[in-house]
C-alpha positions as CSV (number, residue, x, y, z in Angstrom):
1,A,-8.7,-1.8,-28.6
2,E,-7.5,-2.4,-32.2
3,S,-4.9,-5.0,-31.2
4,L,-7.5,-6.8,-28.9
5,G,-10.0,-6.9,-31.8
6,A,-7.4,-8.2,-34.2
7,K,-6.3,-10.9,-31.7
8,A,-9.9,-12.0,-31.1
9,K,-10.5,-12.4,-34.8
10,A,-7.2,-14.2,-35.5
11,E,-7.3,-16.7,-32.7
12,P,-10.1,-19.2,-32.1
13,F,-11.7,-19.5,-28.7
14,Q,-9.6,-21.6,-26.2
15,L,-10.8,-23.0,-23.0
16,I,-9.1,-21.0,-20.2
17,D,-8.3,-22.8,-17.0
18,S,-10.7,-20.8,-14.8
19,L,-14.4,-20.7,-13.9
20,A,-16.7,-21.2,-15.8
21,Y,-15.2,-24.1,-17.7
22,I,-18.0,-25.0,-20.1
23,D,-18.9,-21.5,-21.3
24,G,-17.9,-20.5,-24.7
25,V,-17.6,-17.0,-26.3
26,D,-20.8,-15.9,-28.0
27,T,-19.5,-14.6,-31.3
28,A,-22.6,-12.2,-31.6
29,L,-21.7,-10.6,-28.3
30,L,-18.0,-10.4,-29.2
31,S,-18.8,-8.6,-32.5
32,R,-21.3,-6.3,-30.7
33,A,-18.6,-5.4,-28.2
34,Q,-16.1,-4.7,-31.0
35,A,-18.7,-2.5,-32.8
36,L,-19.3,-0.5,-29.6
37,I,-15.5,0.0,-29.2
38,Q,-15.2,1.2,-32.8
39,D,-18.2,3.6,-32.3
40,E,-16.5,5.0,-29.2
41,L,-13.2,5.5,-31.0
42,K,-15.0,7.4,-33.8
43,R,-16.7,9.7,-31.3
44,V,-13.6,10.5,-29.3
45,S,-10.9,12.7,-30.9
46,K,-8.1,11.1,-28.9
47,R,-6.5,7.9,-30.0
48,P,-5.6,5.2,-27.4
49,A,-2.0,6.3,-27.3
50,E,-3.0,9.9,-26.5
51,Y,-5.2,9.3,-23.5
52,L,-2.4,9.8,-20.9
53,K,-0.4,12.6,-22.7
54,E,-2.1,15.4,-20.8
55,L,-1.4,13.9,-17.4
56,P,1.9,14.8,-15.8
57,K,4.6,12.2,-15.8
58,A,5.5,10.6,-12.5
59,E,9.0,12.2,-12.4
60,D,7.4,15.7,-12.8
61,V,5.3,15.4,-9.6
62,R,6.7,17.6,-6.8
63,F,5.6,16.8,-3.3
64,E,6.1,20.4,-2.2
65,N,3.2,21.3,-4.5
66,C,0.9,18.6,-3.2
67,P,-1.8,20.1,-1.0
68,L,-1.8,17.0,1.3
69,S,1.8,17.4,2.2
70,A,1.9,21.3,2.2
71,R,1.5,21.5,6.0
72,A,4.2,19.0,6.7
73,F,6.7,20.9,4.4
74,E,5.8,24.2,6.1
75,R,6.4,22.6,9.5
76,L,9.8,21.3,8.4
77,Q,10.8,24.6,7.0
78,R,9.9,26.4,10.3
79,Q,11.9,23.8,12.3
80,G,15.1,23.5,10.3
81,G,15.4,25.4,7.0
82,G,13.4,22.9,4.9
83,E,15.3,19.7,5.8
84,A,13.9,17.0,8.0
85,T,15.4,17.5,11.5
86,S,15.3,14.9,14.2
87,S,14.4,16.1,17.7
88,A,15.7,12.9,19.2
89,F,19.3,14.3,19.5
90,D,18.6,17.9,19.9
91,L,20.9,18.5,22.9
92,A,20.5,22.2,22.9
93,R,16.8,21.9,23.4
94,D,17.2,19.3,26.2
95,S,20.1,20.9,28.1
96,N,19.4,24.7,27.9
97,V,17.2,26.3,30.5
98,A,16.1,29.8,29.9
99,E,16.9,32.2,32.7
100,P,14.1,34.6,33.6
101,E,14.7,38.0,32.0
102,G,13.5,41.6,32.6
103,K,11.0,41.9,35.4
104,E,10.9,38.1,35.7
105,A,14.7,38.1,36.7
106,K,13.7,39.4,40.2
107,S,10.7,37.2,40.7
108,L,11.2,34.2,43.0
109,Q,8.3,32.4,41.3
110,A,10.0,32.7,37.8
111,W,13.3,31.3,39.2
112,K,11.4,28.4,40.8
113,K,9.7,27.7,37.5
114,A,13.1,27.8,35.7
115,V,14.7,25.4,38.3
116,D,11.7,23.0,38.0
117,E,12.1,23.1,34.2
118,G,15.8,22.4,34.6
119,Q,15.2,19.5,36.9
120,A,12.6,18.1,34.5
121,K,15.1,18.3,31.6
122,L,17.8,16.7,33.8
123,E,15.5,13.9,34.7
124,H,14.5,13.4,31.1
125,Q,18.2,13.2,30.1
126,S,19.0,10.7,32.8
127,V,16.1,8.5,31.6
128,K,17.4,8.8,28.1
129,A,20.9,7.7,29.2
130,E,19.4,4.8,31.2
131,N,17.5,3.7,28.2
132,L,20.5,3.9,26.0
133,E,22.5,1.8,28.5
134,L,19.8,-0.8,28.6
135,L,19.7,-0.9,24.9
136,R,23.5,-1.3,24.7
137,K,23.4,-4.2,27.2
138,H,20.2,-6.0,26.1
139,G,19.3,-4.6,22.7
140,A,21.0,-7.4,20.7
141,S,19.4,-10.2,22.6
142,V,16.0,-8.6,22.5
143,W,16.4,-8.0,18.7
144,R,17.3,-11.7,18.2
145,A,14.4,-12.8,20.3
146,S,12.1,-10.5,18.3
147,N,13.5,-11.9,15.1
148,M,12.9,-15.5,16.3
149,Q,9.3,-14.6,17.2
150,L,8.8,-13.1,13.8
151,E,10.3,-16.1,12.1
152,G,7.9,-18.4,14.0
153,L,5.0,-16.2,13.0
154,C,6.1,-16.4,9.4
155,T,6.4,-20.2,9.5
156,V,2.8,-20.4,10.9
157,I,1.5,-18.0,8.3
158,D,3.3,-20.0,5.5
159,K,1.8,-23.2,6.7
160,E,-1.7,-21.7,6.9
161,T,-1.3,-20.2,3.4
162,E,-0.3,-23.6,2.0
163,E,-3.3,-25.2,3.6
164,I,-5.6,-22.6,2.3
165,E,-4.1,-22.8,-1.2
166,R,-4.6,-26.6,-1.1
167,E,-8.3,-26.1,-0.1
168,I,-8.8,-23.6,-2.9
169,E,-7.2,-26.0,-5.4
170,G,-9.5,-28.8,-4.2
171,I,-12.6,-26.5,-4.5
172,N,-11.5,-25.4,-8.0
173,R,-11.0,-29.0,-9.1
174,E,-14.3,-30.0,-7.7
175,R,-16.1,-27.1,-9.4
176,K,-14.4,-27.9,-12.7
177,L,-15.5,-31.6,-12.5
178,H,-19.1,-30.5,-11.7
179,Q,-19.1,-28.0,-14.5
180,F,-17.7,-30.6,-17.0
181,S,-20.3,-33.2,-16.0
182,A,-23.0,-30.6,-16.2
183,G,-21.7,-29.5,-19.6
184,N,-21.8,-33.1,-20.8
185,Q,-25.4,-33.2,-19.8
186,I,-26.3,-29.8,-21.2
187,N,-24.5,-30.0,-24.6
188,P,-26.7,-32.8,-26.0
189,L,-29.8,-30.9,-24.9
190,L,-28.6,-27.8,-26.7
191,C,-28.2,-29.8,-29.9
192,T,-31.7,-31.4,-29.8
193,P,-34.5,-29.5,-31.4
194,V,-37.2,-28.2,-29.1
195,W,-40.5,-29.9,-30.1
């Protein structure tokens, strides 16, 4: 606040290339704003440099302690000792079929269920192998086609962006001209005494 106030006192007002073009800075409002800032600084015990000291630094933040991610960390720890594990290549899970044990070992229904589970896992693995083979054969060409499509979309978006930026520039120039012409009409009226 102190550097801003010093800057405002040291430099005269300059027209900034934005809207509204003809408005000046009211020195009474500027001095009132600076007085309010000084009053606030007197009431608050902290100085501007001290406002952020009680907040933790970014490097001190630990995601394990974040309540939003606590469930995700618990799940990861249950699955693989705290490290992220990928189930995509978990061959033990996909290839092992649990045999019925205990009383279930003599049950025909339990063995049929285990066989069905094994067949489902086998089918799943064959689909994975087929997908990998298709990816090996056609993946590169599909990737290139996808990249070409994305490049085409980027070109279209770039052209639309340029067009919109030209329209914005035209609108801003038109508004600037309107404001300057209105300013030329208003300024003489401000200088003439009212009755």
